[in-house]
Structure formats: structure tokens, C-alpha cells
VEXBA-788011 format. One line per 3 residues: their letters; for each residue x, y, z of C-alpha. Coordinates in steps of 0.25 Angstrom, whole numbers, padded with zeros to 4 digits. Each point is the difference from the previous one (the first is absolute). Example, Ala and Ser with C-alpha at 12.3 -4.5 7.8 and 13.67 -1.06 7.14 Angstrom:
2
as	0049:-0018:0031; 0006:0014:-0002
//
This chain:
347
xxx	-0018:-0099:-0138; 0003:0015:0004; -0001:0008:0013
xxx	-0009:0013:-0002; -0004:0011:0009; -0016:0004:-0003
xxx	-0007:0011:0009; -0014:0005:-0005; -0011:0007:0005
xxx	-0014:-0007:0003; -0014:0004:0005; 0002:-0004:0015
xxx	-0013:-0008:0000; -0002:-0016:0001; 0005:-0009:-0010
xxx	0007:0011:-0008; 0014:-0006:0005; -0005:-0014:-0005
xxx	-0004:0007:-0014; 0015:0004:-0002; 0006:-0013:0005
xxx	-0010:-0008:-0008; 0005:0008:-0014; 0013:-0002:0004
xxx	-0002:-0016:0002; -0004:-0001:-0014; 0013:0005:-0005
xxx	0007:-0010:0009; 0006:0010:0010; 0003:-0005:0013
xxx	-0001:0010:0012; 0011:-0001:0010; -0002:0010:0010
xxx	-0011:0012:0001; -0003:0013:0007; -0011:0008:0001
xxx	0002:0016:0001; -0012:0007:0004; -0003:0013:-0006
xxx	-0011:0011:-0004; 0000:-0005:-0014; -0002:-0016:0004
xxx	0008:-0010:0004; 0014:-0001:-0005; 0005:-0015:-0002
xxx	0014:-0001:-0002; 0003:-0016:-0007; 0014:-0006:0001
xxx	-0002:-0010:-0012; 0004:-0012:-0008; -0004:0002:-0015
xxx	0003:-0010:-0013; 0014:0005:-0007; -0009:0004:-0011
xxx	-0009:0010:0006; 0003:0014:-0004; -0002:0013:0010
xxx	-0011:0002:-0011; -0007:-0014:0003; 0001:0004:0015
xxx	-0007:0013:-0001; -0009:-0006:-0007; -0004:-0009:0009
xxx	-0001:0010:0010; -0011:0007:-0006; -0009:-0011:-0004
xxx	0001:-0004:0015; -0006:0015:0004; 0013:0004:0003
xxx	0004:0017:-0001; 0012:0008:0000; 0010:-0012:-0002
xxx	0015:-0002:0000; 0008:-0011:-0005; 0015:-0001:0001
xxx	0010:-0014:0001; 0003:-0002:0013; 0013:-0008:0006
xxx	0001:-0012:0010; 0002:0010:0011; -0015:0004:0000
xxx	-0003:-0015:0006; 0002:0007:0013; -0012:0004:0006
xxx	-0003:0014:0004; 0000:-0003:0015; 0014:-0008:-0001
xxx	0005:0012:-0009; -0003:0011:0008; 0006:-0006:0013
xxx	0013:-0006:-0007; 0001:0017:-0004; -0003:0003:0014
xxx	0010:-0010:0005; 0011:0008:-0008; -0005:0012:0006
xxx	0003:-0005:0013; 0016:-0001:-0004; 0000:0012:-0010
xxx	-0010:0011:0002; 0008:0007:-0011; -0005:-0010:-0011
xxx	-0015:0007:0002; -0001:0003:-0015; 0007:-0012:-0004
xxx	-0012:-0008:0008; -0013:0009:-0004; 0006:-0004:-0015
xxx	-0002:-0013:0002; -0011:0000:0009; -0008:0008:-0011
xxx	0007:-0005:-0013; 0003:0014:-0004; 0008:0007:-0010
xxx	0008:0007:0010; 0000:0008:0014; 0006:0013:-0001
xxx	0005:0006:0012; -0001:0015:0003; 0009:0009:0012
xxx	-0012:0007:0002; -0011:-0005:0009; -0014:0000:-0008
xxx	-0008:0013:-0003; -0013:-0006:0005; -0004:-0013:0004
xxx	0003:-0013:-0004; -0010:-0007:-0010; -0001:-0006:-0012
xxx	-0007:0001:-0015; -0001:-0010:-0011; 0018:0000:-0004
xxx	0006:0008:0011; 0000:-0002:0015; 0007:0009:0011
xxx	0005:-0004:0012; 0009:0006:0013; 0013:-0006:0001
xxx	0001:-0002:0015; 0016:0003:0000; -0003:0013:-0008
xxx	-0006:0004:-0013; -0010:-0006:-0008; -0002:-0011:-0010
xxx	-0008:0002:-0013; -0003:-0015:-0005; -0004:-0002:-0015
xxx	-0009:-0011:-0008; -0005:0004:-0013; -0009:-0012:0001
xxx	-0007:-0005:0007; -0007:0010:0008; 0003:-0001:0013
xxx	-0011:-0004:0011; -0004:0004:0015; 0005:-0013:0004
xxx	0014:0001:-0007; 0000:0014:0006; -0002:-0007:0014
xxx	0011:-0009:-0001; 0010:0010:-0004; -0003:0009:0013
xxx	0002:-0012:0008; 0013:-0002:-0005; 0003:0013:0001
xxx	-0002:-0002:0014; 0007:-0011:0003; 0012:0007:-0008
xxx	-0002:0013:0010; -0001:-0009:0012; 0014:-0005:-0004
xxx	0004:0014:-0001; -0004:0004:0013; 0006:-0010:0005
xxx	0013:0002:-0007; -0002:0014:0004; -0002:-0001:0016
xxx	0011:-0011:0001; 0014:0005:0007; 0012:-0007:0005
xxx	0005:0007:0013; 0012:-0002:0005; 0003:0002:0016
xxx	0010:0005:0006; 0006:-0012:0005; 0000:-0006:-0016
xxx	-0013:-0007:0003; -0009:-0001:-0013; -0015:0003:0001
xxx	-0011:0001:-0011; -0010:0010:0003; -0014:-0002:-0008
xxx	-0014:0003:0001; -0009:-0011:0008; -0008:-0009:-0008
xxx	-0011:-0008:0006; 0010:-0013:-0004; 0009:0006:0012
xxx	-0011:-0006:0010; 0009:-0012:0004; 0013:0007:0002
xxx	-0007:0013:0007; -0007:-0010:0010; 0014:-0007:0002
xxx	0006:0013:0003; -0009:0002:0009; 0001:-0013:0006
xxx	0016:0003:0002; -0003:0014:0007; 0004:0001:0014
xxx	-0012:0005:0009; 0007:0013:0001; -0001:0003:-0014
xxx	-0013:-0004:-0004; -0004:0010:0014; 0007:0013:-0006
xxx	-0006:-0004:-0012; -0014:-0003:0003; 0000:0008:0014
xxx	-0004:-0012:0008; -0010:-0006:-0009; 0007:-0012:-0004
xxx	0004:-0006:-0014; -0013:0000:-0009; -0007:-0011:-0008
xxx	0000:-0005:-0015; -0010:0011:-0002; 0006:0012:0005
xxx	0014:-0005:-0005; -0008:0000:-0015; -0005:0014:0002
xxx	0012:0005:0004; 0007:-0007:-0013; -0007:0008:-0009
xxx	-0006:0014:0009; -0012:0006:-0009; 0006:0013:-0004
xxx	0013:-0003:0007; 0011:-0008:-0002; 0009:-0011:0007
xxx	0016:-0003:-0002; 0006:-0013:0002; 0016:-0003:0002
xxx	0004:-0014:-0004; 0014:-0007:0003; 0009:-0007:-0007
xxx	-0008:-0012:0004; -0012:0004:-0004; -0006:0003:0013
xxx	-0008:0012:0005; 0008:0008:0009; -0007:0013:0001
xxx	-0013:0006:-0003; -0003:0016:-0001; -0016:0003:-0002
xxx	-0007:0014:-0005; -0014:0000:0004; -0010:0011:-0006
xxx	-0011:0007:0007; -0004:0014:-0009; 0013:0006:-0002
xxx	0006:-0005:0011; 0010:-0013:0002; 0004:-0009:0011
xxx	0014:-0005:-0002; 0004:-0012:0008; 0012:-0009:-0001
xxx	0004:-0015:0005; 0015:-0005:-0002; 0003:-0014:0006
xxx	0008:0002:0012; 0015:-0006:-0007; -0003:0011:-0010
xxx	-0002:0011:0008; 0010:0012:0004; 0006:-0001:-0016
xxx	-0009:0010:-0006; -0010:-0008:-0007; -0011:0007:0006
xxx	0003:0013:-0003; 0002:-0004:-0015; -0014:-0006:-0001
xxx	-0005:0011:0008; 0008:0010:-0009; -0006:-0005:-0012
xxx	-0015:-0001:0005; 0002:0015:0003; 0005:0004:-0013
xxx	-0010:-0008:-0006; -0011:0008:0008; 0005:0013:-0006
xxx	-0003:-0003:-0013; -0014:-0003:0003; -0012:0006:0007
xxx	0005:0000:0015; 0001:0013:0008; 0009:-0009:0012
xxx	0002:-0012:0006; 0000:-0004:0014; 0006:-0010:0007
xxx	-0003:-0007:0014; 0009:-0006:0009; 0005:-0003:0012
xxx	0007:0011:0010; 0011:-0010:0002; 0002:-0005:-0015
xxx	0011:0009:-0003; 0005:-0006:-0012; -0013:0004:-0007
xxx	0000:0013:0006; 0015:0002:-0005; -0005:-0005:-0015
xxx	-0012:0012:0002; 0008:0011:0003; 0008:-0004:-0010
xxx	-0009:0000:-0010; -0005:0015:0004; -0009:-0003:0010
xxx	-0008:0012:0005; -0011:0000:0012; 0000:-0011:0010
xxx	-0011:-0003:0010; 0001:-0009:0012; -0012:-0008:0005
xxx	0005:-0008:0013; 0012:-0012:-0007; -0004:0005:-0014
xxx	0005:0011:-0009; -0007:0004:-0013; 0010:0008:-0008
xxx	-0004:0007:-0014; 0009:0002:-0011; -0005:0011:-0010
xxx	0000:-0001:-0015; 0006:0011:-0005; -0009:0011:-0008
xxx	-0012:-0006:0005; -0007:0002:0015; -0010:-0011:0006
xxx	-0015:0003:-0002; -0006:0005:0012; -0008:-0009:0010
xxx	0005:-0012:-0007; 0002:-0009:0010; 0013:-0010:0001
xx	-0001:-0014:-0006; -0001:-0009:0013
//
């Protein structure tokens, strides 16, 4: 027996797939796996089959034609093809988690393509595909041109390729946004963008923080619950950074919340890590990130007695400040931008 890959288009009507499979069965062809791709031309059926050694490509093409299949493609397959498509896609996604630079090789494996050509220039237009060519943006920069003479690419395959690119893009962004910070006292801290999975670590940070630290961060509001913490971890239009010590604990976090073209900056540092430059490092990164986007200015609300935070804001170029009782609101202008008139500050 020999393994073959068969792809053919049939009318997307009840019973037509069974006609094709019956025609193959008459030739003692055993179907090991099947995928169905819906297209405008009909249902594209992709089979991995085990056929008698005596059967040739011409025999299989004839059986497909008798089974009302059209636009047929037949090729010998390897044993690796026995892994179903979801298993293959998950394995390739797992590879990209550890090596996002392997995107080109992963696309070739996912699509059974002949090659994936990387180009340093971005795509001249939108990503897309035709029968034998698929173009995709490389999250690390540049673009990929994936080639496969036959069979024609399908919408389902394009969707899978886009999903794989998104996995690689997420890992590239995570790698780019993670940095190791060496504090003046020699301690090493990892700084990175917060994700939903940081909820437990951030909750533990709040539980360890003193009431004075929580009062300074939340202006007397107390530690937030899980619902608000989730919003702080991945704020819409903003960004949150976390600081991780060598033991994997979250020891500080800094958030930039957005409302229009204004942002609110807030920092919480565990008591034992305060006055070591960690809060300043987190805030400086958020200010730099805000300068690359649409923000006209940032505002920070803090207690008038929070000397450490006020000192940090001055280092970052604090502009105007307003005092309202025990609270001070400090504005950090973004170079080259002016805040929109009558725009309310984030509360």
C-alpha cells in the first residue's frame, strides 16, 4: 500500500462527497484523513489515502473524475502526513513560541508549500493570496511570499497562515517588549508588558503592599478587585508594565490608561523595592511609549505627601501641577503635541 494526497473540488450539494469516496473505494483506496475547504467554486476535499501499490496517479485521477471530482491534484505523500491538520498547526505554533524567527519554515510546513521567500520590504499592498501565491506581513519586519504551484490555495489555508503569523507576531512583540533592568544596587529585574495571566502575581503584589503604598496609588480607594485588575493589566488604548524579580514575583506595576489623547500614569512598587529606581524606570518607559502614539499629554494623580512619586515626575519632565486638598495632579506634556481643548482628564 502507498500513501497519496488527493485534492478535488465537488459541488457543495448533499451526496456529492459520498459519490467521490465511493469511486475511490471501488479502487480499494482507504481514506485515512479528510478536510473540507469551502470555496466559491464548491467544496474542495483534501484526502490522505492509502492505495494499493499497483495504482498509479492516472488511475487515481480517473477514479476522481468518475466520482464527479474536478480540478484534481494527486501526489505521493509521506508518513508525516498522517498527523491531522489541527495537530500539525498546534505543533508549528508551539515551535514559534520558542523560535518566532522560524515563521518561514513553519509556513512551508503548514501549507505544504514549495518555498517561502522573505523580503526586507513591507508588503506593497494588503496581504492576500491567489491560486499559487500567498503574501503575508512578517511581524519582525518585511514580508513573506509563499509559493505552491499546485494545488491552489484555499480561504481556509489562508486563515490558518494568518493565525500562525499572529502567533509569531505575539512572540516577537513579547521579546521586543521585555528587558532586563540592572538596578543601582546590583539587583536584576525583568520588565515587560503585562498580560492577563499576570492577574495572580499582580493580586499578590497588592496583598503584600502596605496600606500607605495602596493609599498613594489609589488615593485612598483601597486595593482593587479582580475585575478592575484585569482592566488594568490590558487597558484599552493604553499599556501596563510589570516588573518581575529573579524569583518570578511581580514586585511593581505601572499603568497608562487612555481617554482620548490624554493618558493617566500610575505606579505601584512593593515597599521593599521602593527608592531603588524601579518606579522611575517603569514610568520612563511608559512616557516613551506614549510619545510614539497619539497622546498629547499624560497626567498623574498622587498624594501631596508622596515625595518619591513627585520626584519621579519631575525627572520625567513634569509641567503644570494642580493641588486639590491632599491630591496633586501633575501634567507631563508629550513633545510636539498639545492636549485637546476641553478634554477631561482620566479619573
